[in-house]
C-alpha positions in Angstrom: 0.0 0.0 0.0 2.9 2.4 0.6 3.7 2.6 -3.1 0.4 4.3 -4.0 1.2 7.6 -2.4 4.7 7.6 -3.9 3.3 6.7 -7.3 0.7 9.4 -7.0 3.4 11.9 -6.2 5.5 10.8 -9.1 2.5 11.1 -11.5 1.6 14.5 -10.1 5.2 15.6 -10.7 5.1 14.4 -14.3 1.7 16.1 -14.9 2.9 19.3 -13.3 6.1 19.4 -15.5 4.1 18.8 -18.6 1.5 21.3 -17.7 4.2 24.0 -17.2 5.8 23.0 -20.5 2.5 23.4 -22.4 1.5 26.7 -20.8 1.1 29.7 -23.1 3.0 32.6 -21.5 1.2 35.9 -21.7 3.1 38.7 -23.5 3.8 40.6 -20.3 5.8 37.6 -18.9 7.8 36.7 -22.0 11.6 36.7 -21.4 13.0 37.3 -24.9 16.4 35.8 -25.4 16.2 33.6 -22.3 15.9 29.9 -22.0 14.0 27.9 -19.3 16.5 26.0 -17.1 14.3 24.6 -14.4 10.6 24.5 -13.5 9.6 23.8 -9.9 6.1 23.4 -8.5 5.2 25.3 -5.3 2.7 24.5 -2.6 2.3 26.9 0.3 0.6 30.0 1.4 0.4 33.7 0.8 0.5 35.5 4.1 -1.5 38.7 4.7 -1.5 41.3 7.5 -4.3 43.6 8.5 -3.0 47.2 8.3 -4.4 50.6 8.6 -4.5 52.3 5.2 -3.6 56.0 4.4 -7.3 56.9 4.8 -7.6 55.2 8.2 -9.4 52.1 7.1 -8.3 48.5 7.8 -7.4 46.3 4.9 -5.5 43.1 4.2 -2.0 43.8 2.8 0.3 41.1 1.3 3.1 40.3 3.7 5.1 37.3 2.3 4.9 33.9 0.6 6.0 30.7 2.2 6.1 27.6 0.1 7.9 24.3 -0.6 9.3 23.8 -4.0 9.0 20.4 -5.7 10.6 18.6 -8.6 9.6 15.1 -9.6 7.6 14.7 -6.4 10.5 15.6 -4.2 11.0 18.7 -2.1 14.0 20.5 -3.5 13.7 24.0 -2.1 11.7 26.7 -0.6 10.2 30.1 -1.5 9.9 33.0 1.0 9.9 36.7 1.6 12.1 38.9 -0.6 10.8 37.2 -2.8 13.5 34.6 -2.7 13.9 31.0 -4.0 16.3 28.7 -2.3 17.4 25.4 -3.9 18.6 22.5 -1.8 22.1 22.8 -3.4 22.4 26.2 -1.5 21.9 28.5 -4.4 19.4 31.4 -3.8 18.0 34.1 -6.0 16.0 37.2 -5.1 13.6 38.9 -7.5 11.8 42.1 -8.3 8.5 42.2 -10.3 8.7 43.3 -13.9 5.4 42.2 -15.3 2.0 40.7 -14.3 -0.9 38.9 -15.8 -4.2 37.9 -14.3 -4.7 34.4 -12.8 -7.3 32.0 -14.3 -9.9 32.8 -11.6 -10.7 35.7 -9.3 -9.3 33.6 -6.4 -5.9 33.1 -8.1 -2.9 35.4 -7.4 -1.4 37.0 -10.6 1.2 35.4 -12.8 4.5 37.2 -12.6 7.7 37.9 -14.4 10.5 38.8 -12.0 14.0 40.0 -12.7 16.7 38.3 -10.6 18.3 41.1 -8.6 20.5 39.0 -6.3 22.4 35.7 -6.2 23.7 34.0 -3.1 25.0 30.5 -2.1 27.6 29.7 -4.7 27.5 27.7 -7.9 24.2 25.9 -7.7 21.4 25.4 -10.2 20.1 28.9 -9.6 23.5 30.7 -9.9 23.1 31.9 -13.5 19.3 32.5 -13.4 18.3 36.0 -14.7 14.4 35.8 -14.7 11.8 33.9 -12.8 8.2 33.4 -14.1 5.3 32.5 -11.7 2.7 30.7 -13.8 -0.3 28.3 -13.4 -1.3 29.9 -10.1 -4.2 28.5 -8.0 -5.6 30.3 -5.0 -3.7 32.6 -2.7 -5.8 35.7 -3.0 -7.4 37.3 0.1 -10.0 40.1 -0.1 -12.5 41.6 2.2 -12.4 43.5 5.5 -10.3 42.7 8.5 -11.1 43.4 12.1 -8.0 44.7 13.8 -4.5 45.8 12.8 -1.9 43.2 13.3 -4.0 40.2 12.4 -2.5 37.6 10.0 -4.2 35.4 7.6 -2.7 32.7 5.3 -4.3 31.6 2.1 -3.2 28.4 0.4 -1.8 28.6 -3.1 0.1 26.7 -5.7 2.1 27.8 -8.7 4.8 26.8 -11.1 8.1 28.8 -11.0 10.1 28.7 -14.2 13.7 29.8 -13.8 15.4 31.2 -17.0 18.8 32.4 -18.0 20.2 34.3 -20.9 20.9 32.2 -24.0 
């Protein structure tokens, strides 16, 4: 019976990899002259904080992502505030948003194109990455009122992160 969950994870990893490969990238996210090196699937949460806006009202504000990164059904890294992506080989990249595209539903966070603005951790798989695309998002969006400043709320999300480098 133990092989069933493992087989399911392997099949899920294969499906995720092929789904990312077949995804049409919106114009705002195209990275001309760059080649996809690695695609990792993320499962995690978008964390929001209740803050007072400039007009004195309370509203949810995005605080940070927290997610595990998967390849072929195995955890190979993590994604966190910065935004940053860290691979198990020790290589880390940080990004800055360059472009956005709407998610498939109103509950999905946007797709993103991010320029890599920092590299840390030596010569790993992420060491020569120049652009990160967040695609195939599901969930993660939080809307509505909040009750008191300082509250936190996490909303589950998933996405595929495509790591690219100059050709």
